[in-house]
N, C-alpha and C positions, 0 to 999 in steps of 0.2 A: 711765487708759484703762479703759473698761467692757468686760465680756466680749463684748458685741456688736461693739464697735469692734475688739477683739483678733481676733475670729473673721473679721471683714471684712478686716483687714490680712493675716491668714494666707491667706485666699482670693486676695487680690491678689498676694501673693508667689508662691503656687503657680501662678497664671496666668502671671505673668512668667517663672518658671522653665520652665514648659511651652513658652512662646513662644520662650525662649532656646534650649532643647534642640532644638526642631524647626526653627527658622529661622536664628538667629544662629550657633549652634555649628557647623553644617556649613560655613558660609562661613569662619568663623575657622580651623577645622581645615584646610580646603582651602588657604587662603592661607599658613598656617604650613608646610604640607607642600610647597607650591611653592617657598618660600624655602629649605627644607631640601634639596630636589632641586637647586636652583641652587647651593647651598653644596657639594653633592657634586661638581658639575662644577668649581667653583672649586678645591676641595681635591684634585681628581684621585683620589678614592677614596670609598668608602661608609662613612658614620659609623654603623655598626651597634653590636653588642655590643663590638666592638673595631674600630678604624679599619683598613679593608682598602684599602691603596693599590693603585691599578691598576698593571699592569706598565709599567715605564718605556719611553718612546719618545722620539723626537727632537722631536716636536711635541706639542701639547695632545691628549690622548686624547679621543676621541669628539666633538671640536669641530673641524670644518673650516669648514663654512658656518654653523654654529650652529642648523641646522634641527632636529636632534634635541633640543637643549636648549630651544629656544623652542616646540616642539610640545607641551610638557606643559601640561595644563589640568585643571580639576576641574569636576565637575557635582555639584549638591546635590539630594538628595531629602529627604523628611521625616526629620530626625534623623541623616542620614549624608552624607558627602562621598565621591565616587569620583574617584580620580586616573586620568587617561587620557593616552595618547600614541598618536596615530594613524599615526605613521611606521611603514612596513612592517618596518623592521629594529630597532625599539625593543625588542621582546620578545627578539630574538636577542641583543642586546648586554646587556640587563638580566639574562637568565637563562643565557646561554652556549648554544652549540650544537655538537654533535659528531654527524656523520652524513654521508650521501651526498647530494649535490646533482646534479641532472641539468642539463647545459648544452645549450642548443639549438644547432642548426647556425647558423653565421653566417659573415660574411666578415671577413677581417683585411687591412687595407691595409699596404703596405710603402712606406717613404719613404727618400729620400736627400737630402743637402744639397749644393747647388751654389753656386758663386760666380758672381754675376751683376753686370754693370756697372750703375752707377747713372746714367750720363750726365754725371757730374761728374768733373773732371780735377784732378790735383794740379799744383803749379807746374812740375814737370819734365815734365808731359805724359802721365803714366800715368793710366788711368781708375780711379776709386775703385770698389770692389766691395763687395757685401754678401752674406751667406749667406742662401739661400732654401731652404726645405724643399719638395721636389717629390715628389708621389706617383708611385711607379714601377710599382706593380702591386697586385693584390689576390689573396688566396688564400681558398679556402673551408675552413672548419673543420667537421669532422663533429660531429654530436651525440655527446656523451659524458657520463660521470659523473665527479664529482670528490669526493674525501674532504675534508670541511671540519671544522676544529676551531677554533671561535671562543671565545676565553676569556671567562668571565663578568666583566663590568664593571658591577656593579650600581649604579644611581643612584636607582631608585624602590624604596621598601620594599615587600615582599610579605608575604603571610600567613605563609609559611614562614621568612622572614628579616626580622623586624621590627626597628625601631630604637629602643632605649631613649632615645636622645638626642631623637628626634622626639617620642616619647610624653611625655617630661618637659616639653618645650617646650609641648605642647598642654595638659598638666595645669596648668602654671603660668598660662597664659593663661585657661583656664576658671576656675581658682580666683580669679584677679583679677576676672574678669567677674562671677562669682557673688557675690563679696564686695560689689562695687559695686551689684549688683541688690538684695541683701538689706539694704542700709543704710536 
């Protein structure tokens, strides 16, 4: 290889690395981070410096409809990826909240159950019945404040609480990609 060919090969490699860091790397890092976040939901805890399991409950924590979990996405800019979740309660669950919340005035319905005939009869002639919930009234609730203490259940890494597990996964993938680029 002549010095000119070597210089040209170096320029090509430098161009490919610049292209990778500005375009491909943010996409790769974003996809790995989304997999990491979904893994946190599956594991029911945050995989940070140490695994912090969320407080036990009878059902899956933070997943009822799956809206919070599926609302995670990433955007890419030149050389960086940003993880976002547009659910209004995502920040509260990820960072926790302790404070006073004001509740607006509203109405509250009251119900009772009644046995109602179905129109069908048994062999001995008694009518079959079923339970029906009937609205019996409504009350107005005045506006008031409530003390709220929502425990931190982190699922997205933040600047203050980063995850070595995620960083190592991204480093492994970037190292693999750069080795393939520079061959």
